[in-house]
N, CA, C and O of each residue as an XYZ file, in Angstrom:
476
protein
N    -170.248     59.192      0.307
C    -169.350     58.114      0.678
C    -168.134     58.153     -0.240
O    -168.264     58.204     -1.463
N    -166.950     58.128      0.370
C    -165.718     58.199     -0.426
C    -165.350     56.824     -0.968
O    -165.483     55.804     -0.292
N    -164.892     56.834     -2.187
C    -164.386     55.623     -2.818
C    -162.989     55.358     -2.266
O    -162.131     56.240     -2.316
N    -162.747     54.145     -1.737
C    -161.440     53.796     -1.168
C    -160.320     53.852     -2.209
O    -159.150     53.990     -1.851
N    -160.671     53.746     -3.494
C    -159.669     53.765     -4.553
C    -159.570     55.122     -5.235
O    -159.002     55.235     -6.322
N    -160.106     56.126     -4.615
C    -160.064     57.450     -5.225
C    -158.628     57.934     -5.322
O    -157.783     57.508     -4.535
N    -158.331     58.822     -6.278
C    -156.973     59.335     -6.428
C    -156.435     59.959     -5.147
O    -155.231     59.905     -4.898
N    -157.302     60.547     -4.335
C    -156.848     61.155     -3.085
C    -156.285     60.114     -2.132
O    -155.361     60.419     -1.378
N    -156.813     58.889     -2.141
C    -156.367     57.832     -1.236
C    -155.088     57.163     -1.739
O    -154.344     56.590     -0.943
N    -154.819     57.227     -3.049
C    -153.686     56.487     -3.604
C    -152.499     57.377     -3.953
O    -151.501     56.893     -4.487
N    -152.593     58.657     -3.662
C    -151.479     59.547     -3.978
C    -150.260     59.207     -3.137
O    -150.362     58.938     -1.940
N    -149.125     59.224     -3.778
C    -147.865     59.045     -3.062
C    -147.355     60.421     -2.656
O    -147.151     61.295     -3.498
N    -147.156     60.598     -1.388
C    -146.654     61.871     -0.901
C    -145.235     61.677     -0.397
O    -144.930     60.682      0.261
N    -144.377     62.623     -0.706
C    -142.960     62.512     -0.357
C    -142.768     62.285      1.133
O    -141.935     61.472      1.531
N    -143.518     62.984      1.952
C    -143.378     62.835      3.399
C    -143.707     61.433      3.876
O    -143.024     60.892      4.745
N    -144.756     60.841      3.307
C    -145.136     59.483      3.684
C    -144.093     58.465      3.231
O    -143.762     57.529      3.958
N    -143.590     58.663      2.036
C    -142.556     57.758      1.527
C    -141.300     57.863      2.379
O    -140.686     56.850      2.715
N    -140.918     59.081      2.728
C    -139.734     59.282      3.571
C    -139.920     58.604      4.926
O    -139.011     57.932      5.412
N    -141.083     58.773      5.534
C    -141.333     58.167      6.848
C    -141.274     56.645      6.770
O    -140.670     55.995      7.623
N    -141.907     56.082      5.740
C    -141.900     54.625      5.587
C    -140.479     54.118      5.376
O    -140.076     53.118      5.970
N    -139.733     54.798      4.544
C    -138.338     54.422      4.278
C    -137.510     54.535      5.548
O    -136.743     53.632      5.882
N    -137.668     55.639      6.247
C    -136.920     55.878      7.473
C    -137.271     54.848      8.542
O    -136.390     54.357      9.247
N    -138.553     54.521      8.663
C    -138.975     53.516      9.642
C    -138.381     52.153      9.332
O    -137.910     51.457     10.231
N    -138.403     51.766      8.048
C    -137.887     50.447      7.686
C    -136.395     50.341      7.992
O    -135.940     49.316      8.501
N    -135.647     51.368      7.694
C    -134.192     51.319      7.834
C    -133.724     51.838      9.195
O    -132.711     52.532      9.284
N    -134.455     51.505     10.237
C    -134.092     51.841     11.605
C    -133.875     50.542     12.370
O    -134.705     49.634     12.314
N    -132.760     50.458     13.084
C    -132.486     49.255     13.880
C    -133.421     49.210     15.080
O    -133.608     50.201     15.785
N    -134.006     48.024     15.295
C    -134.884     47.804     16.439
C    -134.467     46.500     17.113
O    -134.685     45.418     16.569
N    -133.868     46.606     18.294
C    -133.369     45.431     19.015
C    -134.484     44.421     19.289
O    -134.284     43.216     19.140
N    -135.662     44.916     19.691
C    -136.773     44.010     20.001
C    -137.193     43.205     18.773
O    -137.468     42.009     18.867
N    -137.238     43.874     17.626
C    -137.622     43.194     16.388
C    -136.584     42.142     16.021
O    -136.936     41.019     15.659
N    -135.311     42.500     16.114
C    -134.243     41.539     15.803
C    -134.330     40.338     16.748
O    -134.234     39.193     16.305
N    -134.511     40.593     18.043
C    -134.600     39.494     19.018
C    -135.762     38.558     18.692
O    -135.619     37.337     18.759
N    -136.914     39.134     18.339
C    -138.095     38.333     18.022
C    -137.846     37.474     16.777
O    -138.227     36.304     16.743
N    -137.212     38.051     15.766
C    -136.899     37.294     14.550
C    -135.871     36.199     14.838
O    -135.982     35.088     14.319
N    -134.881     36.510     15.655
C    -133.845     35.520     15.998
C    -134.457     34.327     16.738
O    -134.041     33.190     16.515
N    -135.434     34.566     17.612
C    -136.089     33.475     18.357
C    -136.796     32.517     17.398
O    -136.860     31.315     17.654
N    -137.318     33.043     16.309
C    -138.093     32.243     15.362
C    -137.243     31.666     14.225
O    -137.737     30.859     13.437
N    -135.976     32.069     14.130
C    -135.107     31.592     13.059
C    -134.664     30.171     13.373
O    -134.408     29.876     14.540
N    -134.560     29.280     12.404
C    -134.851     29.425     10.984
C    -136.237     28.921     10.580
O    -136.766     29.328      9.545
N    -136.823     28.042     11.386
C    -138.000     27.291     10.933
C    -139.294     28.079     10.868
O    -140.206     27.696     10.136
N    -139.398     29.165     11.609
C    -140.675     29.859     11.673
C    -140.674     31.197     10.944
O    -141.587     32.002     11.131
N    -139.661     31.447     10.117
C    -139.603     32.697      9.358
C    -139.854     32.434      7.881
O    -139.306     31.493      7.308
N    -140.687     33.275      7.267
C    -140.838     33.198      5.817
C    -139.700     34.001      5.173
O    -138.882     34.590      5.880
N    -139.645     34.026      3.848
C    -138.522     34.699      3.174
C    -138.466     36.196      3.480
O    -137.382     36.746      3.680
N    -139.620     36.855      3.518
C    -139.620     38.296      3.822
C    -139.068     38.561      5.218
O    -138.334     39.526      5.430
N    -139.423     37.702      6.164
C    -138.927     37.869      7.534
C    -137.427     37.577      7.617
O    -136.711     38.211      8.392
N    -136.957     36.625      6.823
C    -135.515     36.351      6.791
C    -134.756     37.548      6.218
O    -133.685     37.900      6.712
N    -135.306     38.169      5.182
C    -134.686     39.368      4.634
C    -134.667     40.475      5.689
O    -133.668     41.177      5.847
N    -135.769     40.619      6.401
C    -135.834     41.640      7.448
C    -134.806     41.351      8.547
O    -134.197     42.278      9.082
N    -134.609     40.078      8.884
C    -133.613     39.713      9.894
C    -132.219     40.139      9.446
O    -131.462     40.715     10.228
N    -131.879     39.860      8.193
C    -130.572     40.293      7.689
C    -130.449     41.812      7.772
O    -129.418     42.335      8.195
N    -131.488     42.507      7.373
C    -131.439     43.978      7.441
C    -131.248     44.441      8.878
O    -130.485     45.376      9.121
N    -131.921     43.812      9.835
C    -131.764     44.218     11.228
C    -130.349     43.920     11.734
O    -129.790     44.706     12.499
N    -129.774     42.807     11.318
C    -128.391     42.488     11.713
C    -127.434     43.556     11.186
O    -126.587     44.053     11.928
N    -127.568     43.905      9.915
C    -126.682     44.909      9.329
C    -126.938     46.299      9.900
O    -125.999     47.066     10.117
N    -128.202     46.623     10.142
C    -128.507     47.930     10.734
C    -127.902     48.058     12.120
O    -127.462     49.140     12.510
N    -127.876     46.964     12.865
C    -127.248     47.001     14.195
C    -125.760     47.318     14.072
O    -125.223     48.132     14.822
N    -125.108     46.666     13.121
C    -123.673     46.913     12.911
C    -123.433     48.374     12.547
O    -122.547     49.021     13.105
N    -124.215     48.885     11.622
C    -123.982     50.246     11.137
C    -124.493     51.319     12.086
O    -124.090     52.477     11.978
N    -125.378     50.954     13.018
C    -125.858     51.951     13.972
C    -124.908     52.090     15.156
O    -125.026     53.028     15.944
N    -123.974     51.164     15.280
C    -123.013     51.212     16.377
C    -121.729     51.872     15.885
O    -120.968     51.272     15.126
N    -121.495     53.086     16.311
C    -120.300     53.818     15.852
C    -119.015     53.101     16.240
O    -118.036     53.141     15.495
N    -119.007     52.444     17.400
C    -117.788     51.763     17.830
C    -117.469     50.550     16.965
O    -116.310     50.149     16.859
N    -118.505     49.959     16.339
C    -118.286     48.791     15.487
C    -118.255     49.144     14.008
O    -117.908     48.299     13.184
N    -118.607     50.357     13.661
C    -118.764     50.716     12.252
C    -117.453     50.539     11.493
O    -116.485     51.256     11.749
N    -117.418     49.575     10.550
C    -116.173     49.307      9.826
C    -115.946     50.255      8.661
O    -114.863     50.262      8.074
N    -116.944     51.055      8.316
C    -116.813     51.882      7.128
C    -116.282     53.262      7.458
O    -116.797     53.961      8.330
N    -115.260     53.625      6.752
C    -114.759     54.989      6.806
C    -114.305     55.344      5.402
O    -114.371     54.511      4.498
N    -113.855     56.549      5.216
C    -113.504     57.002      3.866
C    -112.384     56.197      3.221
O    -112.337     56.079      1.996
N    -111.485     55.642      4.023
C    -110.325     54.976      3.441
C    -110.501     53.466      3.256
O    -109.694     52.843      2.566
N    -111.539     52.860      3.856
C    -111.649     51.408      3.769
C    -113.090     50.948      3.632
O    -113.753     50.654      4.627
N    -113.571     50.885      2.398
C    -114.926     50.415      2.157
C    -114.980     48.907      1.936
O    -116.060     48.348      1.746
N    -113.824     48.242      1.959
C    -113.776     46.796      1.778
C    -113.608     46.054      3.096
O    -113.292     44.864      3.095
N    -113.811     46.726      4.206
C    -113.637     46.094      5.512
C    -114.672     44.998      5.712
O    -115.807     45.116      5.251
N    -114.281     43.941      6.395
C    -115.215     42.869      6.708
C    -116.127     43.343      7.839
O    -115.683     44.003      8.778
N    -117.398     42.996      7.732
C    -118.332     43.389      8.786
C    -117.986     42.662     10.084
O    -117.678     41.470     10.061
N    -118.033     43.353     11.194
C    -117.675     42.739     12.480
C    -118.837     41.927     13.059
O    -119.457     42.333     14.043
N    -119.123     40.789     12.448
C    -120.186     39.911     12.931
C    -119.575     38.727     13.650
O    -118.535     38.209     13.243
N    -120.224     38.303     14.723
C    -119.722     37.096     15.384
C    -120.057     35.884     14.514
O    -120.814     35.993     13.549
N    -119.486     34.732     14.863
C    -119.631     33.537     14.024
C    -121.086     33.122     13.835
O    -121.466     32.696     12.744
N    -121.912     33.239     14.884
C    -123.319     32.854     14.775
C    -124.047     33.732     13.758
O    -124.799     33.223     12.926
N    -123.830     35.039     13.818
C    -124.507     35.940     12.878
C    -123.995     35.755     11.453
O    -124.776     35.843     10.505
N    -122.698     35.499     11.285
C    -122.162     35.212      9.948
C    -122.828     33.964      9.369
O    -123.192     33.934      8.194
N    -122.983     32.934     10.206
C    -123.606     31.684      9.775
C    -125.062     31.932      9.362
O    -125.502     31.437      8.325
N    -125.801     32.689     10.160
C    -127.202     32.985      9.855
C    -127.309     33.742      8.531
O    -128.118     33.387      7.673
N    -126.494     34.781      8.367
C    -126.546     35.573      7.129
C    -126.180     34.719      5.923
O    -126.816     34.823      4.874
N    -125.169     33.881      6.062
C    -124.754     32.999      4.968
C    -125.864     32.020      4.605
O    -126.126     31.797      3.423
N    -126.522     31.430      5.609
C    -127.619     30.498      5.351
C    -128.776     31.190      4.628
O    -129.323     30.656      3.663
N    -129.140     32.376      5.101
C    -130.268     33.085      4.498
C    -129.951     33.479      3.064
O    -130.765     33.259      2.166
N    -128.784     34.054      2.841
C    -128.415     34.493      1.493
C    -128.300     33.289      0.555
O    -128.726     33.363     -0.598
N    -127.731     32.188      1.033
C    -127.653     30.975      0.211
C    -129.047     30.491     -0.167
O    -129.264     30.051     -1.296
N    -129.992     30.568      0.766
C    -131.373     30.186      0.476
C    -132.000     31.091     -0.572
O    -132.775     30.637     -1.413
N    -131.659     32.369     -0.516
C    -132.191     33.322     -1.502
C    -131.681     33.031     -2.908
O    -132.320     33.427     -3.883
N    -130.559     32.357     -3.035
C    -129.975     32.066     -4.338
C    -130.610     30.842     -5.007
O    -130.357     30.585     -6.183
N    -131.425     30.093     -4.276
C    -132.056     28.893     -4.830
C    -133.113     29.272     -5.860
O    -133.760     30.313     -5.737
N    -133.291     28.424     -6.884
C    -134.254     28.736     -7.960
C    -135.681     28.982     -7.472
O    -136.412     29.758     -8.088
N    -136.091     28.339     -6.382
C    -137.468     28.492     -5.907
C    -137.678     29.742     -5.042
O    -138.808     30.047     -4.662
N    -136.609     30.457     -4.734
C    -136.720     31.644     -3.887
C    -137.288     32.844     -4.658
O    -136.953     33.073     -5.820
N    -138.144     33.587     -3.987
C    -138.664     34.828     -4.588
C    -137.550     35.860     -4.749
O    -137.667     36.775     -5.563
N    -136.475     35.719     -3.983
C    -135.368     36.674     -4.024
C    -134.181     36.190     -4.855
O    -133.101     36.780     -4.811
N    -134.391     35.111     -5.614
C    -133.304     34.565     -6.444
C    -132.857     35.600     -7.475
O    -133.619     36.500     -7.828
N    -131.625     35.471     -7.953
C    -131.194     36.365     -9.036
C    -132.081     36.148    -10.253
O    -132.428     35.014    -10.580
N    -132.439     37.215    -10.910
C    -133.313     37.140    -12.081
C    -132.717     37.944    -13.222
O    -131.994     38.920    -13.016
N    -133.036     37.514    -14.411
C    -132.613     38.229    -15.600
C    -133.449     39.496    -15.722
O    -134.652     39.481    -15.465
N    -132.823     40.564    -16.106
C    -133.589     41.792    -16.344
C    -132.901     42.605    -17.444
O    -131.748     42.363    -17.801
N    -133.632     43.547    -17.950
C    -133.112     44.462    -18.963
C    -133.259     45.870    -18.404
O    -134.314     46.232    -17.882
N    -132.224     46.643    -18.512
C    -132.289     48.037    -18.068
C    -132.545     48.910    -19.290
O    -131.757     48.919    -20.235
N    -133.634     49.629    -19.261
C    -133.986     50.508    -20.363
C    -133.321     51.848    -20.134
O    -133.535     52.479    -19.099
N    -132.521     52.290    -21.083
C    -131.795     53.545    -20.923
C    -132.467     54.715    -21.618
O    -131.882     55.791    -21.743
N    -133.674     54.509    -22.062
C    -134.408     55.613    -22.666
C    -134.484     55.492    -24.180
O    -133.926     54.578    -24.787
N    -135.181     56.428    -24.753
C    -135.307     56.446    -26.199
C    -135.213     57.895    -26.661
O    -135.369     58.813    -25.855
N    -134.962     58.108    -27.939
C    -134.844     59.473    -28.437
C    -136.076     60.331    -28.171
O    -135.953     61.548    -28.032
N    -137.271     59.719    -28.095
C    -138.456     60.552    -27.888
C    -138.550     61.077    -26.453
O    -139.371     61.948    -26.167
N    -137.713     60.552    -25.550
C    -137.708     61.027    -24.179
C    -136.400     61.775    -23.853
O    -136.040     61.925    -22.686
N    -135.723     62.222    -24.856
C    -134.432     62.888    -24.682
C    -134.613     64.183    -23.884
O    -135.530     64.962    -24.142
N    -133.735     64.393    -22.928
C    -133.768     65.618    -22.128
C    -132.783     66.610    -22.756
O    -131.627     66.281    -23.021
N    -133.262     67.804    -22.981
C    -132.372     68.833    -23.527
C    -132.254     69.977    -22.540
O    -133.171     70.249    -21.765
N    -131.118     70.638    -22.581
C    -130.938     71.759    -21.648
C    -131.136     73.084    -22.324
O    -131.020     74.128    -21.682
C-alpha cells in the first residue's frame, strides 16, 4: 500500500506546474459569466480575485481590444463602466484590514555571503 504522503506523490514536476499555471491564466467566458451572476453577495474573496483575473484575461485575449503595445504601456484598460465599477469595488475590498489580500509588510531577503554565487 502506497503512502499518500510519499515523496513520489508530492514531487513538483515542471510539466504539471506549467499546465496548472497555463490553465489558471486562460480566459473562460462561462466561468466569468457564472462569477458575474453571483457577484457581489455570493462570492468569497478567492472567487472575487478570480473574477478580476477573468475580466482582465478577456481584455488581453482580445487582440482588437488589447491596449498594450511596445509604445504605450500606460494605456487605460478598455473596460465598460460596469466592469470598472466591479473591479474598483473588489480591489477596494481587498485593501481593507480584514481582507486576506490586504497589503502586508514584508522583508525581501537578498541573500547572504554563504550563498554567494561565483562564476
